[in-house]
C-alpha positions in Angstrom: 69.6 12.3 15.9 69.5 13.2 19.6 69.6 9.5 20.5 72.7 9.2 18.3 74.4 12.2 19.8 73.8 10.7 23.3 75.4 7.3 22.4 72.1 5.5 22.5 72.9 3.0 19.7 75.1 0.0 19.7 77.9 -0.3 17.1 76.0 -2.8 15.0 75.4 -1.6 12.4 76.0 2.1 13.1 79.7 1.6 14.0 80.4 -0.9 11.2 79.0 1.2 8.4 80.0 4.4 10.1 83.6 3.2 10.1 83.3 2.2 6.4 82.0 5.6 5.4 84.6 7.4 7.5 87.5 5.5 5.9 86.4 4.9 2.3 88.5 6.9 -0.1 90.1 6.8 -3.6 93.2 5.5 -1.9 91.3 2.7 0.0 88.1 1.5 -1.6 87.8 -1.5 0.7 88.8 -0.1 4.2 89.6 -2.3 7.2 87.0 -2.1 10.0 88.3 -2.7 13.5 84.7 -3.0 14.8 84.1 -5.9 12.4 87.7 -7.2 12.1 87.7 -7.4 8.3 87.4 -5.2 5.3 84.0 -3.9 4.5 83.4 -5.6 1.1 84.6 -8.9 2.5 81.5 -8.7 4.7 78.4 -7.8 2.8 78.8 -6.6 -0.7 77.2 -3.2 -0.7 79.0 -0.8 -3.1 76.2 1.7 -2.5 78.6 2.9 0.2 80.8 4.4 -2.5 77.9 6.6 -3.5 77.0 7.5 0.1 80.5 8.4 1.2 80.6 11.8 -0.4 77.5 12.8 1.6 79.3 12.2 4.9 81.3 15.2 6.3 85.0 14.6 7.0 84.3 14.5 10.7 81.6 11.8 10.5 79.4 11.6 13.6 76.6 9.2 14.5 74.1 12.1 14.0 75.5 12.8 10.5 75.1 9.2 9.6 71.5 9.1 10.8 70.8 12.2 8.7 72.2 10.5 5.6 69.9 7.5 6.2 67.0 9.8 6.6 67.8 11.4 3.2 67.8 7.9 1.6 64.4 7.2 3.1 62.9 10.5 1.8 64.2 9.7 -1.7 61.8 6.7 -1.7 58.9 9.1 -2.2 60.3 10.4 -5.6 59.2 7.3 -7.6 55.6 7.8 -6.3 55.7 11.3 -7.7 56.9 9.8 -11.0 54.0 7.4 -11.1 51.6 10.4 -10.5 53.2 12.4 -13.3 52.8 9.3 -15.6 49.0 9.3 -14.7 49.2 6.0 -12.9 48.2 7.4 -9.5 46.0 10.2 -8.3 47.4 12.8 -5.8 45.3 11.4 -3.0 46.7 7.9 -3.7 50.3 9.3 -3.7 49.7 10.8 -0.3 48.3 7.6 1.1 51.1 5.5 -0.4 53.8 7.9 0.8 52.3 7.6 4.3 52.3 3.8 3.9 55.9 3.8 2.7 57.3 5.8 5.6 54.9 4.9 8.4 55.0 1.2 7.8 56.5 -0.5 10.9 59.0 -2.3 8.6 60.4 1.1 7.7 60.3 2.6 11.2 61.9 -0.5 12.9 64.7 -0.1 10.4 65.2 3.6 11.0 65.3 3.0 14.8 68.3 0.7 14.2 70.7 2.8 12.2 72.5 2.5 9.8 72.4 -0.1 7.1 72.3 -0.3 3.3 69.4 -2.7 3.5 67.4 0.3 4.9 68.7 2.5 2.1 67.4 -0.1 -0.3 63.9 1.3 0.4 64.5 4.0 -2.2 66.1 1.7 -4.8 63.4 -0.9 -4.4 60.7 1.8 -4.8 62.5 2.9 -8.0 62.5 -0.8 -9.2 58.7 -1.1 -8.4 57.9 2.1 -10.4 59.8 0.9 -13.5 58.0 -2.5 -13.3 54.6 -0.8 -13.1 55.5 1.5 -16.0 57.3 -1.3 -17.9 60.3 0.9 -18.4 62.8 -1.9 -18.8 65.9 0.2 -19.6 65.4 2.3 -16.5 64.7 -0.9 -14.6 68.3 -1.9 -15.2 69.5 1.3 -13.6 67.1 0.8 -10.7 68.1 -2.8 -10.2 71.8 -2.0 -10.3 71.2 0.5 -7.4 69.2 -2.1 -5.6 71.9 -4.8 -6.0 74.5 -2.3 -4.7 72.7 -2.3 -1.4 73.2 -6.0 -0.6 74.1 -9.1 -2.4 70.8 -10.9 -1.7 68.8 -8.6 -4.0 70.3 -10.2 -7.0 68.0 -13.2 -6.4 65.0 -10.9 -6.6 66.3 -9.7 -9.9 66.7 -13.2 -11.2 63.0 -14.0 -10.3 61.8 -10.8 -12.0 64.1 -11.5 -15.0 62.5 -14.9 -15.5 59.0 -13.4 -15.6 59.9 -10.6 -18.1 62.1 -12.7 -20.3 59.8 -12.1 -23.3 59.8 -8.4 -22.8 63.6 -8.1 -22.0 66.4 -10.4 -21.4 68.7 -7.8 -20.0 67.3 -8.0 -16.5 68.0 -11.7 -16.1 71.5 -11.3 -17.6 72.3 -8.4 -15.2 71.0 -10.2 -12.2 72.9 -13.5 -12.9 76.1 -11.5 -13.6 75.8 -9.6 -10.3 75.2 -12.8 -8.3 78.3 -14.3 -9.9 80.3 -11.2 -9.0 79.1 -11.1 -5.4 79.3 -14.8 -4.6 81.9 -16.2 -6.9 84.2 -13.5 -8.2 84.4 -11.3 -5.1 86.2 -13.9 -2.9 88.6 -14.5 -5.7 89.4 -10.8 -6.1 89.2 -9.5 -2.5 90.0 -12.7 -0.6 87.9 -14.7 1.8 84.4 -13.2 2.4 81.8 -13.8 5.1 79.7 -16.7 3.8 76.3 -15.6 4.8 74.5 -17.6 2.1 75.9 -21.0 3.2 75.4 -20.2 6.9 71.8 -19.4 6.2 71.1 -22.8 4.7 73.2 -24.7 7.2 71.5 -22.9 10.1 68.0 -23.5 8.8 68.4 -27.2 8.2 70.2 -27.7 11.5 67.5 -26.0 13.5 64.4 -25.4 11.4 62.1 -24.9 14.4 64.0 -21.7 15.1 62.1 -20.0 12.3 58.8 -20.7 14.0 59.8 -19.7 17.6 61.9 -16.6 16.7 60.7 -13.7 18.9 60.9 -11.4 15.9 58.4 -13.6 14.0 55.7 -12.8 16.6 56.1 -9.0 16.6 58.2 -8.1 13.5 56.2 -10.0 10.9 52.9 -9.2 12.7 53.7 -5.5 12.8 54.7 -5.5 9.2 51.6 -7.4 7.9 48.8 -6.2 10.1 48.4 -2.6 8.8 48.4 -3.7 5.1 46.6 -7.0 5.1 43.2 -5.5 4.1 44.4 -3.2 1.3 46.8 -5.9 -0.1 44.0 -8.6 -0.1 41.7 -6.2 -1.9 44.4 -5.2 -4.4 45.2 -8.9 -5.2 41.7 -9.8 -6.3 42.2 -11.0 -9.8 46.0 -10.7 -9.8 47.4 -9.0 -12.9 50.8 -9.4 -14.6 52.3 -6.4 -12.8 51.3 -7.7 -9.4 52.6 -11.1 -10.2 56.0 -9.6 -11.1 56.1 -7.7 -7.8 55.3 -10.9 -5.9 58.1 -12.6 -7.7 60.4 -9.7 -6.7 59.5 -10.3 -3.0 59.7 -14.1 -3.0 63.5 -14.6 -2.6 63.6 -11.9 0.2 60.7 -13.6 2.1 62.4 -17.0 1.8 65.8 -15.6 3.1 64.1 -13.9 6.0 62.1 -17.1 6.8 65.2 -19.3 6.8 67.2 -16.8 8.8 64.3 -16.0 11.2 65.0 -12.4 10.4 61.9 -10.3 10.8 63.1 -7.4 12.9 65.5 -4.5 12.6 66.1 -3.5 9.0 65.2 -6.8 7.4 61.6 -6.0 6.3 62.2 -2.4 5.0 62.9 -3.5 1.4 59.6 -5.3 1.3 57.6 -2.2 2.0 57.9 -0.7 -1.5 56.7 -4.0 -3.0 53.6 -3.8 -0.8 53.2 -0.2 -1.9 53.5 -1.2 -5.5 50.9 -4.0 -5.2 48.4 -1.5 -3.5 49.2 1.2 -6.2 48.3 -1.3 -8.9 45.1 -2.1 -6.9 44.2 1.6 -7.0 44.8 1.6 -10.8 42.4 -1.3 -11.2 39.9 0.3 -8.8 39.9 -2.6 -6.4 40.7 -0.7 -3.2 37.7 1.3 -1.7 38.4 4.4 0.4 37.4 2.7 3.7 40.3 0.2 3.3 42.8 3.1 3.3 41.3 4.5 6.5 41.6 1.1 8.1 45.3 1.0 7.1 46.0 4.5 8.4 44.4 3.6 11.8 46.4 0.4 12.0 49.6 2.2 11.2 48.9 4.8 13.9 48.2 2.2 16.5 51.3 0.1 15.7 53.5 3.2 15.5 52.7 4.2 19.0 56.0 2.6 20.2 58.0 4.7 17.8 56.1 7.9 18.7 56.7 7.1 22.3 60.5 6.7 21.6 60.6 10.0 19.8 58.7 11.8 22.5 61.0 10.3 25.1 64.0 12.0 23.5 62.4 15.4 23.5 59.4 15.9 25.8 58.8 13.0 28.1 62.1 11.5 29.1 60.6 9.3 31.9 58.4 7.1 29.7 60.9 5.1 27.7 64.0 3.0 28.5 66.3 4.7 26.0 67.0 8.0 27.8 67.5 6.2 31.1 70.4 4.2 29.6 71.8 7.0 27.5 70.7 10.4 29.1 71.7 13.5 27.3 73.2 14.9 30.4 76.0 17.5 29.9 78.3 16.0 32.6 78.1 12.5 31.1 78.7 13.7 27.6 81.6 15.9 28.6 83.2 13.0 30.5 82.9 10.8 27.5 84.2 13.5 25.1 87.3 14.0 27.3 88.0 10.3 27.3 87.5 10.0 23.5 90.0 12.9 23.0 92.7 11.0 25.1 92.5 7.7 23.3 95.6 7.5 21.0 96.0 3.7 20.7 94.1 0.4 20.5 91.1 0.7 22.8 88.3 -1.6 24.0 85.1 0.3 24.6 81.5 -0.5 25.4 79.5 -1.1 22.3 77.4 2.1 22.3 80.6 4.2 22.5 82.3 2.8 19.3 80.2 4.9 16.9 81.7 8.1 18.4 85.1 6.8 17.5 84.6 5.7 13.9 87.3 8.0 12.7 89.8 5.7 14.3 90.7 2.2 13.0 92.0 0.7 16.2 88.8 0.8 18.4 87.0 -2.4 19.3 83.6 -3.1 20.9 83.5 -5.2 24.0 81.8 -8.5 23.0 82.1 -7.6 19.4 84.0 -9.2 16.5 87.6 -9.3 17.8 90.3 -11.8 18.5 90.8 -13.3 21.9 94.5 -12.4 21.6 94.1 -8.6 21.2 96.0 -6.2 23.4 94.5 -2.8 24.2 96.2 0.4 25.4 92.9 1.8 26.7 89.6 0.5 28.1 86.4 2.6 28.4 83.2 1.4 30.0 80.1 3.0 31.4 78.8 1.8 34.8 75.5 1.2 36.5 72.7 1.0 33.8 74.4 3.5 31.5 75.1 2.6 27.9 74.3 -0.5 25.9 76.6 -3.5 26.7 75.1 -5.7 24.0 76.0 -8.5 23.3 77.4 -8.7 26.8 75.4 -8.2 30.0 76.0 -5.5 32.6 77.5 -8.2 34.8 80.0 -9.1 32.0 81.0 -5.4 31.8 81.5 -5.3 35.6 83.7 -8.4 35.3 85.8 -6.8 32.6 86.2 -3.7 34.7 87.5 -5.8 37.6 90.1 -7.5 35.3 91.1 -4.1 33.8 91.8 -2.7 37.3 94.3 -5.4 37.9 96.1 -4.8 34.5 95.9 -1.0 34.4 99.1 1.1 34.5 96.9 4.2 35.2 93.3 4.5 36.1 92.2 7.8 34.6 88.6 7.8 35.7 86.9 5.4 38.1 83.7 7.1 39.1 80.2 5.9 39.8 79.3 6.4 36.1 82.6 5.7 34.1 85.7 3.6 34.1 88.6 4.7 31.9 92.1 3.3 32.2 95.5 3.2 30.3 97.8 0.2 30.3 98.4 -3.1 28.5 95.1 -5.0 28.7 94.5 -8.6 27.6 90.8 -9.1 28.2 88.6 -12.0 27.1 86.3 -11.6 24.1 82.8 -12.9 24.1 83.3 -15.7 21.6 80.8 -14.1 19.2 83.1 -13.4 16.3 81.8 -16.5 14.5 78.2 -15.4 14.7 76.3 -15.6 11.4 73.0 -14.3 12.4 73.2 -11.2 14.6 70.6 -10.8 17.3 69.5 -7.2 17.8 67.6 -5.2 20.3 66.5 -1.6 20.3 67.7 0.9 22.9 
C-alpha cells in the first residue's frame, strides 16, 4: 500500500481496472476508460468488477484498490476452512495449505502487480476446487459462475470439468458452454467490437512458436511456481484418483493458454495455485504426503519468496536495498509537488504511466506510451525526470524526448525542475505505437 501511495506501479493494470471501478455505476455499467481507450467490458469480460465496485470508496485511490485485492486474496482461505469442517482436512493440513496458497510465488507475483480480476480469481478457483473435492455440484455452479466472472478464459476450464462430470451433473457443461458463447459470440453483438484476445493468441503462437520457449517469464515465472510444490504434488499424484483427475482437467486449458501466450509472470499463474492446493489436499486425504515433504515445500517457499520479502522491507525498513523506492521514493516534497499538479489538471492530460492511477477519478487522462491515438490533443503534460517514476512501456530517453517537444508546444510551463515537468498548452505528442499490442509485457517496480 505504501508502494501504491508513492506512485510505484504503472497504470497496467492498476490504472485500467482502477478507472473501471471508479466509474462503474448503475447509470454506466460499461464505463469508458481513457487509459485503455475503450469500454471496460469491450476489453476482457470480467463482470466481477460489478461486485467489487461497492467495496471501493467514492474517492478511489491506488492504496484502496490494493486493499480490496488483498481482501479477495484472504477470502481464498475460507474454502479451506470449509474442507476442514467437512472432515476432509486436519487443522495442520489447513495451516500448511493456507501457507501454500498465499506464499506460493504465483500468488505473490500477482499481488506485486496490482490489480487484476485474474488475481481475484484465486478465491473463486479455491471455491471451485472445494466443491469438486466435496462433489457439491449445485454449489459448484455458483463457484464456477464467480470464476467465469473474473475472466472469459475460465469458461474453458469449466467445459473440461463439465465433460468429466457429465454423468454426475450436466449443468456444469451447460453453464460453461453458455458462458463461453456469451463472452465470445454474444458480447461483441451486444456491446460492439471487443478485443480479440483469443484469436490473437492462436495467431501469435503459430506465427512465432519459438517465443514460448525463449520467453524470459518461462525461466523464472514457471520455475518459481513449480519448484516449491513439485515434491508434494508428485507424491500426491501417486495413483491418481477421480478428484485429482478433475482438478487436472480444470487446469489444462489455463496451462495451454499460458503456454501459447508465453504468459508465466505477473498475475497469470495465480489461478493455478488453488488447483495445486486441491491436488495436495487430496493427497493428504489419501495419506500419500509424508510430513517431510511439507517441510521441503515450506523451505522452498521461503527461499523463493526472498525477493518479495526484500521488496516489502525496502518499503519500510531498508530503503536502500531495492530498486522500487529509488524510482518512487516516499519523499514529502515529491508527493506534495505531484499532488499540486494533480489538483490543477482540469482537461485532457498526458502523464507518465505510474501517475495515471492517482488520476483514475478522471476520464480524460492518458499514459505516455499507453493505449491512445496518435491524433490526441492534450491540455496538460506531466512527467517525472531523472530516474523517478516508471516510464514503461517507454524508456527514460523517450520521456526526455517528449519533454523537449512539450517545451516547444507549451503555452505555460508550470513546473520545470530537476524532478518534474508540468506544462499547460495544446500538445500533439507522438504515441508509442503500442495500442495494437495483444500480449502485454510487464515488469515489476
